C-alpha positions as CSV (number, residue, x, y, z in Angstrom):
1,M,-40.1,-27.4,-77.3
2,S,-36.5,-26.5,-76.5
3,L,-35.5,-24.2,-73.7
4,Q,-34.0,-20.8,-74.5
5,P,-31.9,-18.4,-72.4
6,V,-33.9,-15.6,-70.7
7,P,-32.8,-12.1,-71.9
8,E,-32.1,-9.4,-69.4
9,G,-34.3,-6.3,-68.9
10,A,-38.0,-5.6,-69.1
11,M,-40.0,-7.7,-71.5
12,K,-43.3,-7.2,-73.2
13,Q,-46.2,-9.5,-72.4
14,G,-48.4,-10.9,-75.1
15,Y,-51.8,-12.7,-75.5
16,T,-52.7,-16.3,-75.8
17,T,-54.2,-18.1,-78.7
18,G,-57.4,-18.3,-76.6
19,A,-57.6,-14.6,-76.2
20,C,-57.0,-14.1,-79.9
21,A,-59.7,-16.6,-80.8
22,T,-62.1,-14.8,-78.5
23,A,-61.4,-11.5,-80.1
24,C,-62.0,-13.0,-83.5
25,T,-65.2,-14.7,-82.4
26,K,-66.6,-11.5,-80.9
27,A,-65.7,-9.4,-83.9
28,A,-67.1,-11.9,-86.3
29,L,-70.4,-12.2,-84.4
30,L,-70.7,-8.4,-84.2
31,A,-70.0,-8.1,-88.0
32,L,-72.7,-10.8,-88.7
33,I,-75.2,-9.1,-86.5
34,T,-74.6,-5.5,-87.7
35,Q,-73.5,-6.4,-91.3
36,E,-70.7,-3.8,-90.9
37,P,-67.0,-4.4,-90.9
38,V,-65.1,-4.6,-87.5
39,N,-61.6,-3.2,-87.3
40,E,-61.0,-3.6,-83.6
41,I,-62.7,-5.3,-80.7
42,E,-62.5,-5.2,-76.9
43,I,-62.7,-8.4,-74.9
44,T,-62.6,-9.2,-71.2
45,L,-59.8,-11.5,-70.0
46,P,-60.5,-14.2,-67.3
47,L,-59.1,-12.0,-64.5
48,G,-61.3,-9.0,-65.5
49,E,-58.8,-7.0,-67.6
50,K,-60.2,-5.4,-70.7
51,V,-58.0,-5.4,-73.8
52,T,-58.5,-4.3,-77.4
53,F,-57.4,-6.4,-80.4
54,R,-56.8,-5.2,-83.9
55,I,-58.8,-7.2,-86.4
56,S,-56.6,-7.8,-89.5
57,S,-59.4,-9.0,-91.8
58,C,-63.2,-9.1,-91.6
59,S,-65.6,-10.6,-94.1
60,F,-69.3,-11.3,-93.8
61,S,-72.5,-12.2,-95.5
62,G,-76.1,-12.7,-94.3
63,E,-75.2,-16.2,-93.1
64,K,-71.6,-16.1,-91.9
65,A,-68.8,-13.9,-90.8
66,T,-65.1,-14.4,-90.5
67,C,-62.5,-12.3,-88.6
68,T,-58.8,-12.8,-88.1
69,T,-56.0,-11.3,-85.9
70,I,-52.3,-11.6,-85.7
71,K,-51.1,-13.2,-82.5
72,D,-48.6,-11.1,-80.5
73,A,-46.8,-13.2,-77.9
74,G,-44.8,-10.2,-76.8
75,D,-41.2,-11.1,-76.0
76,D,-41.9,-14.8,-75.3
77,P,-40.3,-17.2,-77.8
78,D,-43.8,-18.7,-78.5
79,A,-44.2,-21.0,-81.5
80,T,-47.5,-19.2,-82.4
81,H,-46.1,-15.7,-82.3
82,G,-47.1,-13.9,-85.5
83,A,-49.6,-16.6,-86.5
84,T,-52.9,-15.6,-88.1
85,I,-55.7,-16.8,-85.8
86,G,-59.4,-16.5,-86.9
87,A,-62.9,-17.5,-86.3
88,T,-66.0,-18.0,-88.5
89,V,-69.4,-17.8,-86.8
90,W,-73.0,-18.5,-87.9
91,F,-76.3,-19.0,-86.2
92,H,-78.3,-22.1,-85.3
93,D,-81.7,-22.5,-83.7
94,T,-80.9,-24.0,-80.3
95,P,-79.6,-21.6,-77.6
96,E,-76.1,-23.0,-77.2
97,V,-72.5,-22.3,-78.4
98,R,-71.0,-25.0,-80.5
99,F,-67.3,-25.3,-81.3
100,F,-65.7,-26.6,-84.5
101,R,-62.1,-27.0,-85.6
102,G,-61.0,-25.2,-88.7
103,E,-57.7,-25.3,-90.5
104,G,-54.7,-25.7,-88.2
105,V,-56.6,-26.5,-85.0
106,G,-55.8,-29.9,-83.5
107,I,-58.2,-32.7,-82.7
108,V,-58.0,-34.6,-79.4
109,T,-57.3,-38.3,-80.1
110,L,-56.2,-39.6,-76.6
111,P,-58.0,-39.6,-73.3
112,G,-56.5,-37.8,-70.3
113,L,-57.0,-34.1,-71.4
114,A,-59.6,-31.7,-70.2
115,I,-61.3,-32.0,-73.6
116,G,-62.8,-35.2,-74.8
117,V,-61.6,-37.5,-77.6
118,G,-62.8,-36.3,-81.0
119,E,-63.2,-32.7,-79.8
120,P,-61.4,-29.7,-81.2
121,A,-58.3,-28.9,-79.1
122,I,-59.9,-25.7,-77.7
123,N,-59.2,-25.7,-73.9
124,P,-61.9,-25.0,-71.3
125,V,-61.0,-21.4,-70.4
126,P,-60.9,-20.2,-74.1
127,R,-64.2,-22.0,-74.6
128,K,-65.7,-20.0,-71.7
129,M,-64.2,-16.8,-72.9
130,M,-65.7,-17.3,-76.4
131,T,-69.1,-18.3,-74.9
132,D,-69.2,-15.3,-72.6
133,A,-68.4,-13.0,-75.6
134,V,-71.2,-14.6,-77.6
135,Q,-73.7,-14.4,-74.8
136,F,-72.8,-10.7,-74.2
137,L,-73.6,-9.9,-77.9
138,T,-76.7,-12.0,-78.2
139,H,-78.1,-10.5,-75.0
140,R,-77.2,-7.0,-76.2
141,Y,-79.0,-7.4,-79.5
142,S,-81.8,-9.5,-78.0
143,L,-81.1,-12.5,-80.2
144,N,-82.7,-15.9,-79.2
145,K,-80.2,-17.9,-81.2
146,G,-77.3,-20.2,-80.7
147,V,-73.9,-19.7,-82.3
148,N,-71.5,-22.0,-84.1
149,I,-67.8,-21.1,-83.8
150,E,-65.1,-22.5,-86.1
151,V,-61.6,-21.5,-84.9
152,F,-58.7,-21.7,-87.4
153,V,-55.0,-21.0,-87.4
154,I,-53.3,-20.4,-90.7
155,G,-50.3,-22.7,-90.9
156,G,-51.3,-24.3,-87.6
157,T,-50.4,-27.8,-88.8
158,E,-46.8,-26.8,-89.4
159,I,-46.6,-24.8,-86.2
160,A,-47.8,-27.9,-84.2
161,K,-44.6,-29.7,-85.3
162,K,-42.7,-27.4,-83.1
163,T,-44.7,-28.4,-80.0
164,L,-45.2,-31.5,-78.0
165,N,-48.9,-31.8,-79.0
166,S,-48.6,-35.0,-80.9
167,R,-47.3,-37.0,-77.9
168,I,-50.4,-36.2,-75.9
169,G,-52.7,-37.1,-78.7
170,I,-53.4,-33.6,-80.2
171,L,-53.0,-34.1,-84.0
172,E,-53.3,-32.1,-87.2
173,G,-52.9,-28.7,-85.5
174,I,-52.2,-26.6,-82.4
175,S,-54.2,-26.2,-79.2
176,I,-56.2,-23.0,-78.4
177,L,-54.8,-22.3,-75.0
178,G,-54.7,-19.9,-72.1
179,T,-55.9,-19.7,-68.5
180,T,-55.4,-15.9,-68.1
181,G,-55.4,-14.7,-71.7
182,I,-51.9,-13.3,-71.1
183,V,-48.5,-14.6,-72.3
184,R,-45.9,-13.7,-69.7
185,P,-42.4,-13.9,-71.4
186,F,-40.4,-16.9,-70.4
187,S,-43.0,-18.0,-67.9
188,S,-42.8,-21.6,-66.7
189,S,-46.6,-22.0,-66.7
190,A,-46.9,-23.4,-70.3
191,Y,-44.0,-25.8,-69.9
192,I,-45.3,-27.1,-66.5
193,A,-48.8,-27.5,-68.0
194,S,-47.2,-29.7,-70.8
195,I,-45.6,-31.8,-68.1
196,T,-48.8,-32.4,-66.1
197,Q,-50.9,-33.0,-69.2
198,G,-48.3,-35.5,-70.5
199,I,-48.4,-37.5,-67.3
200,D,-52.2,-37.4,-67.3
201,V,-52.3,-38.7,-70.9
202,A,-49.9,-41.5,-70.0
203,L,-52.1,-42.6,-67.1
204,A,-55.4,-42.3,-69.0
205,N,-53.9,-44.7,-71.5
206,N,-53.0,-47.3,-68.9
207,C,-49.3,-46.5,-68.8
208,R,-47.8,-46.8,-65.3
209,E,-44.2,-46.4,-66.3
210,I,-42.7,-43.2,-67.6
211,V,-39.3,-41.9,-68.5
212,I,-38.6,-38.3,-67.5
213,N,-35.9,-36.4,-69.3
214,S,-34.5,-32.9,-69.8
215,G,-35.3,-32.4,-73.4
216,G,-35.3,-33.6,-77.0
217,R,-31.6,-34.7,-77.1
218,S,-31.8,-36.9,-74.0
219,E,-35.2,-38.2,-74.9
220,N,-33.9,-39.4,-78.3
221,I,-31.2,-41.3,-76.5
222,L,-33.6,-42.8,-73.9
223,R,-36.2,-43.9,-76.4
224,K,-33.7,-46.3,-77.9
225,R,-33.1,-47.7,-74.3
226,F,-36.9,-48.2,-73.7
227,P,-38.4,-49.3,-77.1
228,H,-41.3,-51.0,-75.4
229,L,-42.7,-47.7,-74.1
230,P,-45.1,-45.5,-76.3
231,E,-44.2,-42.0,-77.2
232,F,-46.5,-40.5,-74.5
233,A,-44.5,-42.3,-71.8
234,F,-41.6,-39.9,-72.3
235,I,-42.0,-36.6,-70.4
236,Q,-39.7,-33.7,-70.8
237,Y,-39.1,-31.9,-67.5
238,G,-36.9,-29.2,-68.9
239,N,-35.7,-27.4,-65.8
240,W,-38.7,-28.1,-63.6
241,I,-37.7,-31.3,-61.8
242,G,-39.5,-30.3,-58.6
243,E,-42.9,-29.7,-60.3
244,T,-42.5,-32.9,-62.3
245,L,-41.9,-34.9,-59.1
246,A,-44.8,-33.2,-57.4
247,K,-47.1,-34.3,-60.2
248,I,-45.7,-37.8,-60.0
249,R,-46.4,-37.9,-56.3
250,S,-50.0,-37.1,-56.8
251,V,-50.8,-39.9,-59.3
252,P,-50.7,-43.7,-59.3
253,L,-47.5,-44.3,-61.3
254,Q,-45.4,-47.4,-60.5
255,K,-42.0,-46.8,-62.1
256,V,-40.2,-43.6,-63.1
257,T,-36.8,-43.5,-64.8
258,M,-35.0,-40.2,-64.8
259,G,-32.5,-39.5,-67.5
260,I,-30.3,-36.5,-66.6
261,M,-27.4,-34.8,-68.3
262,L,-24.3,-34.1,-66.1
263,G,-24.8,-30.4,-65.9
264,K,-28.3,-30.7,-64.4
265,A,-27.2,-33.7,-62.3
266,A,-24.5,-31.6,-60.6
267,K,-27.2,-29.1,-59.6
268,L,-29.8,-31.7,-58.6
269,A,-27.3,-33.5,-56.4
270,Q,-26.9,-30.4,-54.2
271,G,-30.7,-30.1,-53.9
272,E,-31.5,-27.7,-56.7
273,L,-34.9,-28.7,-58.2
274,D,-35.1,-25.8,-60.6
275,T,-32.0,-26.3,-62.8
276,H,-32.4,-23.2,-65.0
277,S,-29.1,-21.4,-65.4
278,G,-30.8,-18.2,-64.2
279,K,-32.0,-19.9,-61.0
280,S,-29.2,-22.1,-60.0
281,S,-25.6,-22.8,-60.9
282,W,-23.4,-25.9,-60.1
283,D,-21.4,-25.5,-57.0
284,K,-17.8,-26.5,-57.7
285,Q,-17.0,-26.7,-54.0
286,F,-19.9,-29.1,-53.5
287,I,-18.7,-31.3,-56.3
288,Y,-15.1,-31.1,-55.0
289,T,-16.2,-32.2,-51.6
290,L,-18.3,-35.0,-53.1
291,A,-15.3,-36.3,-54.9
292,R,-13.1,-36.1,-51.8
293,D,-15.8,-38.0,-49.8
294,C,-15.4,-40.8,-52.4
295,G,-11.8,-41.1,-51.6
296,Y,-10.1,-39.3,-54.4
297,S,-6.8,-37.5,-53.7
298,E,-6.4,-33.8,-53.5
299,E,-4.4,-33.9,-56.8
300,Q,-7.4,-35.6,-58.5
301,C,-10.0,-33.3,-57.0
302,Q,-8.3,-29.9,-57.3
303,P,-9.0,-29.6,-61.1
304,I,-12.7,-29.7,-60.4
305,L,-12.4,-26.1,-59.1
306,E,-11.0,-25.0,-62.5
307,L,-13.8,-26.5,-64.7
308,N,-16.1,-24.1,-66.4
309,M,-18.8,-26.7,-67.2
310,A,-20.0,-29.7,-65.2
311,R,-20.1,-31.8,-68.3
312,R,-16.3,-31.7,-68.4
313,L,-16.2,-33.8,-65.2
314,T,-15.7,-36.8,-67.6
315,E,-12.3,-35.4,-68.3
316,L,-11.3,-36.0,-64.7
317,F,-13.2,-39.2,-63.9
318,S,-13.9,-42.2,-66.3
319,F,-17.6,-42.2,-67.2
320,N,-18.5,-45.7,-66.3
321,E,-20.8,-47.4,-63.8
322,E,-17.8,-48.6,-61.7
323,E,-16.4,-45.1,-61.2
324,P,-17.1,-44.1,-57.5
325,F,-17.6,-40.4,-58.4
326,F,-20.5,-41.0,-60.8
327,R,-22.0,-43.7,-58.6
328,E,-22.0,-41.1,-55.7
329,L,-23.3,-38.3,-58.0
330,A,-26.3,-40.5,-59.0
331,A,-26.9,-41.6,-55.4
332,R,-27.1,-37.9,-54.3
333,C,-29.6,-37.2,-57.1
334,Y,-31.6,-40.2,-56.0
335,A,-31.5,-39.0,-52.4
336,V,-32.9,-35.6,-53.4
337,C,-35.7,-37.1,-55.6
338,A,-36.9,-40.2,-53.9
339,P,-38.5,-38.5,-50.8
340,L,-40.5,-36.3,-53.2
341,A,-42.1,-39.3,-55.0
342,P,-41.9,-42.1,-52.4
343,D,-44.5,-44.4,-53.9
344,V,-42.8,-45.1,-57.2
345,Q,-39.8,-47.2,-58.2
346,L,-37.3,-44.6,-59.2
347,Q,-34.2,-45.1,-61.3
348,I,-31.5,-42.6,-62.2
349,L,-29.6,-42.6,-65.5
350,L,-26.7,-40.3,-66.0
351,I,-26.0,-39.1,-69.6
352,D,-22.8,-37.5,-70.8
353,A,-22.0,-35.2,-73.7
354,N,-21.2,-38.2,-75.9
355,D,-24.7,-39.6,-75.3
356,T,-23.4,-42.5,-73.1
357,I,-25.9,-43.7,-70.5
358,L,-24.9,-45.0,-67.0
359,T,-27.6,-46.9,-65.1
360,F,-27.7,-46.9,-61.3
C-alpha cells in the first residue's frame, strides 16, 4: 500500500467495490425475477446520488442469477481498478438478506473490525446498499421472499496481496468497501481508515504496544527490531501522522514507538503533521536554525541551505545517537507528538537512507 505522487489537473472520480457489488446484486436479482438479461442498472448511493452501471455479463436460470461489472476507480491508483466484481443471488424462504463470500472476497479472522469473525469481508455500508436494493425490488414485484447474495471478485486473492488486509485479519481476498460509494482520486480517506482499523484490530487482540511507521520499507526494518510483536502491531501512517496520533489518543494503548525517515522527521520537527510533499516541504532555514541552536558553527550549518533533500543531512552530521543535531531533531519530533497522545509512552526512532536506526 505504497504512497504515490498526486498528478496535477482535474481527475476523474470512480466507484467503490461496494457500489459495484450493489449494482451487480440489483441487476442479478432483476434478471432472476424477470428472467430477462440486464445490460445496465441504476443504483442509489448512500448520499442519495443515482448512478448507472454497465453490466458486463448476465446469466440466469429459474433458481439463480449472476451479474458482473468492471470496477472503474477513475484516476485513483486503486488496487481494484479494472477488477471484475460480481454477485450471484437466489431466493430463500425467510424474509432476510444473507451474505456469502465468493471467489476473491476475504474472510474476517480477527476481532476488532465492524464485521464479526467468520463473516465475509463485506463492510456495513455496502451491506446496507445491497439490502436496500434487494428490498426495493422485492417490494416492487410483491415478493415475500428473502435473498441470498454471494459477492465475488475475479482475481481478488491476488489483488489482496497488494493491500494491508492480511495484517488486520482479512484473509483469502479483498474487502468490499465504501462509505459513500464514490472513489475520490488520491483521497486520504481509505488510507486513514486502514490506520484506524489497524489500531482497532491490535487492541481487540490484547496488544497494547504498537509501532507506527511511514511505509513498507521502514516497517521491514522495524520488524527486525521488535520481533516480539505480531504483524498487526505495526501500523503504517503514510503521511497522516496527525490522524494516527488522534486515533492513538482515543484508545487505551500503553506504548507507541514511531519510526520515521529523515525527510519526514525534518517536516514533523517543525510541526507539520501531514508530511505529503504536496502539503508540506522541509524548511531549510528551520533546520539551519536548529543546527545553530545545537552549537554548530556557521561553516558547518551553511551547507544545509544548499541541500535538495533532507535525507542528505547525514552528509553533514554523523548519523549516530551521540550527534547533537540528530538528538535535537528527534527531541523536536517528540515535542510535537507527545502532547497529541499524552497517555502513552512514546519513543522516537530516526531512520536514515541506509536503514540505520537511532533510538532516543
